[in-house]
C-alpha positions in Angstrom: -11.4 -52.0 -11.1 -12.2 -48.0 -10.4 -15.4 -46.2 -11.0 -16.2 -42.6 -13.4 -15.3 -40.0 -11.6 -18.3 -37.9 -13.0 -20.5 -37.1 -10.2 -23.7 -39.2 -9.3 -26.5 -38.1 -7.3 -27.8 -40.9 -5.3 -31.0 -42.0 -6.5 -33.4 -44.8 -4.6 -32.1 -47.3 -6.4 -28.5 -46.2 -5.8 -29.0 -46.6 -2.2 -31.1 -49.7 -2.2 -28.2 -51.1 -4.4 -25.7 -50.1 -1.9 -27.8 -51.5 1.0 -27.9 -54.7 -0.6 -24.1 -54.7 -1.4 -23.0 -53.9 2.1 -25.8 -56.5 3.7 -24.2 -59.0 1.2 -19.8 -58.2 2.5 -21.8 -58.6 6.0 -23.2 -61.7 5.4 -20.0 -63.5 3.7 -18.4 -62.1 7.3 -16.4 -59.8 5.5 -15.0 -56.2 7.0 -15.0 -53.7 3.6 -11.1 -53.8 3.9 -11.5 -57.5 4.0 -13.8 -57.0 0.5 -11.5 -54.8 -1.0 -8.0 -56.6 -0.2 -9.4 -59.8 -1.7 -11.3 -58.7 -4.8 -8.2 -55.7 -5.5 -10.9 -52.9 -5.5 -9.7 -50.0 -4.4 -11.1 -49.3 -0.7 -12.2 -45.8 -1.1 -14.1 -47.3 -4.5 -15.8 -49.7 -2.4 -16.6 -47.1 0.1 -18.6 -44.8 -2.0 -20.1 -47.8 -3.9 -21.5 -49.2 -0.9 -22.5 -45.1 0.4 -24.2 -44.8 -2.6 -22.0 -42.1 -3.6 -21.3 -43.9 -6.9 -22.7 -46.6 -9.1 -20.3 -49.6 -9.9 -19.0 -50.5 -13.3 -20.4 -53.9 -14.3 -17.4 -56.3 -13.7 -16.6 -54.5 -10.3 -20.6 -55.2 -9.5 -19.9 -58.8 -10.6 -16.6 -59.3 -9.0 -18.4 -58.2 -5.8 -20.9 -60.4 -6.4 -18.7 -63.6 -6.9 -16.5 -62.4 -3.8 -19.9 -62.6 -1.7 -20.9 -66.2 -2.7 -24.1 -64.6 -5.2 -24.7 -68.0 -7.3 -28.0 -67.8 -7.9 -28.8 -66.2 -12.1 -31.8 -64.2 -11.0 -30.4 -62.8 -8.4 -27.4 -62.0 -10.0 -29.1 -60.6 -12.9 -31.6 -58.5 -10.5 -28.6 -56.6 -9.0 -27.1 -55.9 -12.5 -30.3 -54.3 -13.6 -30.9 -52.5 -10.5 -27.7 -51.2 -10.9 -28.3 -50.2 -14.7 -31.7 -48.0 -13.2 -29.6 -46.6 -10.6 -28.4 -43.3 -12.6 -31.8 -42.8 -14.1 -32.6 -39.0 -13.1 -35.3 -38.6 -15.6 -35.8 -34.6 -16.0 -33.6 -33.8 -13.7 -30.6 -34.9 -16.0 -31.0 -31.5 -17.7 -30.2 -30.3 -14.8 -28.0 -32.0 -13.0 -24.5 -30.2 -13.7 -25.7 -27.1 -12.7 -27.6 -27.3 -9.6 -26.0 -28.0 -5.9 -25.1 -32.0 -5.3 -27.3 -31.8 -2.1 -30.5 -30.1 -4.2 -30.2 -33.0 -6.8 -30.2 -35.7 -4.1 -32.8 -34.7 -2.6 -35.0 -33.7 -5.6 -34.1 -37.3 -6.5 -35.5 -38.9 -3.6 -38.2 -36.7 -3.4 -39.4 -37.7 -7.6 -39.6 -41.1 -6.1 -41.1 -40.7 -3.1 -44.5 -42.0 -1.9 -45.3 -39.1 0.7 -43.4 -36.5 2.3 -43.9 -34.8 5.3 -42.6 -31.5 5.4 -41.8 -29.2 8.6 -41.0 -25.7 7.5 -40.4 -22.9 9.9 -39.5 -20.0 7.5 -40.9 -20.6 3.9 -43.6 -22.2 2.3 -42.9 -25.8 1.3 -41.3 -26.0 -2.0 -43.9 -28.1 -4.1 -46.4 -25.9 -2.8 -44.5 -22.6 -4.1 -45.6 -19.9 -7.0 -43.5 -19.1 -9.4 -43.4 -15.3 -8.0 -42.6 -16.8 -4.7 -40.3 -19.3 -6.0 -38.0 -16.2 -7.6 -38.5 -13.9 -4.6 -36.9 -16.4 -2.5 -34.1 -16.9 -4.9 -33.1 -14.0 -5.6 -32.8 -13.0 -2.0 -30.9 -16.2 -0.9 -28.9 -16.0 -3.7 -27.7 -12.5 -3.9 -25.0 -13.2 -6.6 -26.6 -15.8 -8.8 -26.9 -14.5 -12.3 -30.2 -14.7 -14.1 -29.5 -17.8 -15.7 -28.7 -19.7 -12.1 -32.2 -18.1 -10.9 -34.3 -19.6 -13.7 -32.7 -22.3 -13.3 -34.0 -22.7 -9.8 -37.5 -21.5 -11.2 -37.7 -24.1 -13.6 -36.6 -26.7 -11.6 -39.0 -26.0 -8.8 -41.8 -26.0 -11.3 -40.5 -29.5 -12.3 -40.7 -30.9 -8.9 -44.3 -29.8 -8.7 -45.6 -32.5 -11.4 -44.8 -34.7 -8.8 -48.4 -33.6 -6.8 -50.6 -33.1 -9.9 -49.4 -36.4 -11.8 -52.4 -39.1 -12.4 -50.6 -41.0 -9.5 -49.6 -38.2 -7.0 -47.1 -37.8 -4.2 -48.8 -37.8 -1.1 -47.7 -34.3 0.9 -48.0 -33.3 4.9 -47.4 -30.0 4.6 -46.6 -28.0 8.3 -45.8 -23.9 8.1 -45.0 -21.8 11.0 -47.7 -19.1 11.5 -44.9 -16.7 10.7 -44.5 -18.1 6.7 -48.2 -17.0 5.8 -47.2 -13.7 7.7 -43.3 -13.1 6.3 -44.5 -10.4 3.0 -42.1 -12.9 0.5 -41.5 -10.6 -3.2 -44.2 -8.1 -2.3 -48.0 -7.7 -1.5 -49.5 -9.3 -4.6 -46.7 -12.5 -4.7 -47.8 -12.8 -1.5 -51.4 -12.5 -2.1 -51.3 -15.2 -5.2 -49.0 -17.5 -3.0 -52.0 -17.5 0.0 -54.4 -18.0 -2.6 -52.3 -20.8 -4.1 -51.9 -22.6 -0.9 -55.3 -22.8 0.1 -56.4 -24.1 -3.8 -53.7 -26.8 -3.1 -55.0 -27.8 0.4 -58.2 -28.4 -0.7 -56.2 -31.6 -3.0 -57.1 -35.2 -1.5 -53.8 -36.1 -1.0 -52.3 -32.9 0.4 -52.6 -31.9 4.2 -51.6 -28.7 5.1 -51.7 -27.7 8.6 -50.9 -24.4 9.9 -48.7 -24.4 13.8 -50.2 -21.1 15.5 -48.0 -18.7 17.4 -50.1 -19.3 20.3 -48.3 -22.9 20.4 -44.7 -20.8 21.6 -41.9 -22.9 22.4 -42.7 -26.2 20.0 -39.8 -29.1 19.1 -39.8 -27.8 15.4 -37.9 -25.0 17.2 -34.4 -26.0 15.3 -35.9 -25.6 12.2 -37.7 -27.3 8.7 -37.4 -31.6 8.2 -38.6 -33.8 5.5 -39.6 -37.3 6.1 -40.0 -39.7 3.1 -41.3 -42.6 2.5 -40.7 -44.7 -0.7 -43.6 -47.3 -2.3 -41.0 -50.2 -2.2 -40.7 -51.6 1.4 -37.0 -52.8 0.3 -36.0 -48.7 0.4 -36.4 -47.5 4.0 -37.5 -44.3 5.2 -35.4 -41.4 4.8 -35.1 -37.7 6.8 -33.7 -34.8 5.3 -32.7 -31.8 6.7 -31.2 -28.7 5.1 -29.2 -25.3 6.8 -26.5 -23.0 6.1 -23.8 -25.8 6.6 -25.3 -27.9 4.1 -27.9 -31.1 3.4 -28.1 -33.7 6.0 -29.6 -37.1 5.0 -30.5 -39.4 8.2 -31.3 -43.2 7.5 -30.8 -44.8 10.7 -33.9 -45.9 12.2 -33.6 -44.2 15.5 -32.8 -41.1 13.6 -36.2 -41.5 11.7 -38.3 -42.4 14.7 -37.1 -39.4 16.3 -38.1 -37.2 13.7 -41.6 -39.1 12.9 -42.3 -38.4 16.5 -41.2 -34.9 15.8 -44.1 -34.8 12.9 -46.7 -36.2 14.8 -45.9 -33.8 17.6 -45.8 -30.8 15.4 -49.1 -32.7 13.8 -51.1 -32.5 17.2 -50.2 -29.1 18.2 -50.9 -27.2 14.6 -54.4 -26.1 13.6 -56.8 -29.0 12.2 -57.3 -28.5 8.8 -60.1 -26.5 8.3 -58.9 -24.0 10.8 -55.8 -23.6 9.5 -57.6 -22.9 5.6 -59.2 -20.2 7.5 -56.3 -18.4 8.9 -55.3 -18.3 5.3 -57.9 -17.3 3.8 -58.7 -14.4 6.2 -54.7 -13.2 5.5 -56.3 -12.2 2.0 -59.9 -11.6 2.8 -61.1 -14.6 1.5 -64.8 -16.4 2.9 
């Protein structure tokens, strides 16, 4: 019993299925090695299933449910249905094979989130970027990328932004270091357009925008950007996303999520309030 070798970006549903299967195995009193040995499922395969790196084939899932003593028909049907839904990527499907795995993973989670709390020290948050700003960032950060690659990144960013303009929009709380507003990305015209866009978006009721001013000095966010996501279903725990030059890191442990939530709250308290943040942005482009 094995899995397709095709890369499967984690989704919220796949993450939930992985958590359910881990919990069922532990309740059955089995180690991962026990379960693998007693079901003839490859140990590496079982590890990938339990860490949301792969979706189990139907026969593999049913074998695990049998082994874990899940006999209730409704419970079995619900887990089979969850597995079916676990690979649904929506619009991202068209870009999945062309984008880095860590990026498609983040987009997949973000698209299903209820809210995102995002601190950025270097860039305007992706959900609030204009096309010109995005293009300038991608071109500068990927200097050897082909024009087609740059265009894919720009299009993907625009698709992501549908989450904050739909009927039931994602709630976004964005905090940026003041340096983000002064770094002239793409030239004066592109940056002015970006700042005007920030002001427009900051007026939306589901978007909270704050600036962490220079005068704050040292602060908890100096180690870098991060995002905390939560989801509509309480069965899906909050998730922390951190990105750096070494790659992307997802933190799920309660202590890690709590630490970053507290860090965000400290940044929120230190930042300018919403009105003063807008006033600072407006002052940079001479808007009253």
